[in-house]
N, C-alpha and C positions, 0 to 999 in steps of 0.2 A: 182558675189562677194557675200560672205556670209556677212549677216547681221542678228544681234540678237537683239530681241525686248522683253522686259519684260513689261507686262501690269498688274498693281496690283491695287487691291481694296478691297472690302469686299463682301462676299457671298450675291447674290441678286442684284448686280449691273449689271450683264451681262458681266462680265470680261471674262469667257470661251467663251461666244457667240462672244465677240469681237475679241479674239484670232483666233477662227475658221474662222470668217469672213476674217480676215487679211490674214490667211493661203489660203483661198479659192480665194481670190483677186489675190494673187501671182500666184496661179496655172492658173487662167484665164488669167493672163499677160505671161504665158509661163515659170514661174520660178518653182523651187521646193520648198516645204515648209514641215515644221513639227512643231507640237504643243505638249509641255509637260504642265502639270498643277500642281499645288500644292494648297492644302487648308487644313484647320484644320477640326476636327470632327464635327463641328456644321454646320448646314445646311444654316444658314443665320447669317451675322454679323460678321463672322470671317474674317480674312486676307486670301486672295486667290491671285494666280497669274497664268497667262497664259504666258508662254515663247515660242515664235514663232522664228523660224530660216528660213529665205529666202535665196535662193543661185541660182545662174544659172546652177549650177552643181548638181548631186545627193548629198544629205547630209549624211555624213558618221558618224557623231557624233551628236546625237539629242539633247543635253543638251547645254542651255545657261550657258557659263562659265562666261563672263562678257558682259552685254548687250551694243550694241552701243547706243540704244535708249530706255529709260524708259518712261513708262507713269503710273501715279498714280492717283487714284481716292479715296484714304483713307490714313489718316495720318499713321495709324498703319502699312499698307503695305510699305509706304516710309520709314519709320523709320527702320523697320526690314531689308529691302533691302539694305538701305544705309549702314548698319552695316554688311550686310552678301553678300559680292560681289560687292558692289558699284553700281553706276548709269550709267556709260558710258560716251559718249559724249554728248548726247542730253537728256534732262529732259523736259518732257510735263506733266503738273499736273493740276488738278481741283483747281483753285485759291480759291474756297470756302471751300474745304475740306482738303486742303494740305498746310502747312505752311513750305517751305523748308529752310534750313540752308543757307541763302544768302552768307555769308562770305566763307563757306566751299566749295561751289559750285564754287564761283568766283576763289578761290584759285586752284580749280582742272581744271579749264578751261572749265567748262561744259556749254553748250548753254541751256538756261533755257526759257520755253514758258509756261506762266500762262493761262489757257483756262477756260472759263465760262461754261462748260459742262452742269452741273447741273442747272445752271440759265437758259440757253437756252433751255434745256428740260423742265423745268417749264413753260417757256413762250409758249411751244408748247402744253402744258396742261399734259405732261406725263413725269415724272421723269425717267421712265423706259427706255427712249431713250438717256439718257446721254451718254451711252457707244457708241452709234452710232454717236452723235455729236462729241465725242472725235475721233472716227475714221475719220471723216471728217477734223477735224483740223490736225491730225497726218499726213495725206496724203498732206495737204496744206503746213505744215511747212517743211516736210522732203522730199517731192518728192519720196518717198519709192516706190510707184507704182503708175501707171496711174490712174487718177481719174476714168475714165470709168471702169476699172477693179475692182477697190474697191467698186464702186456704184452697179455694176452688182453683186457682191458678197453679199452686203447687201440685194439687192432685191431677191436674191435666198436663202437666209437664214432666212428670217422673215416670219411669217404668211400673207397669202394673204389679211386678213382683215386689216392688219396694213402696207400695202406697202407705201401708200401715206404718212403716219406719218413718217415712217423710211426714206423715200426718202427726205422728208423735213427736218429732223434731220441731215441727212448726208450733204445735201446742206447748211443749216446754220452753221454746225461745219466747212465745207470747207470756206465758206465766212468768218467766224470768224478767222480762222487760216491765211487767205490770208491777211485780215486787220490788224492782229497782226503783220506779216511779213513786211508789209507797214510801220507801225509805228515804227517798230525797224529800218529799214532803213533810216528812216527821223529823228530818234532820239527822238521820242515823247513818247516812252515807258519807264517808270520807271524801272531801273534793280532791281532783287530781293533783298530785304533787304534795299532798298533805298526808305523809305516813304510807304512801303507796309505793 
């Protein structure tokens, strides 16, 4: 089954690496994957996006037309893609960096998951792993890929000296996503736009 994922943020957050790792995890899991990227002329601070397509069959068209899952770590990327192609069925966002339009999302039936990726990365002492935290949460919330496949992709894609930090970031993101799902199932998580 074809699934289209858009990961948006700003230059310097490791958005392209996150897209690459997601695609690599799909290949490890026996799927097909393709990634395209978009970014401004600036090296850092500009809006960027990694669009990833996963499928059980060979991918004939490599562009995301309307993502099934959108992941945002920067308000500017969220605002841009909300007005250029929409967000799809699932929105995962860094709750400290993105403030979504709750009414509009509820009206569109979008499942919304606020993640503390930056905050968790700061607790680990390195904000640079917020992208890996987000990948852990992504797999927990969506079941998009087997956890083991995505974790292996993370560990194959980062420098050896940072393996343990990235492993811990992935695990913390995974646990955070699992806790969020549990809280939503029990009704203890506030909806977007309600007291947030």
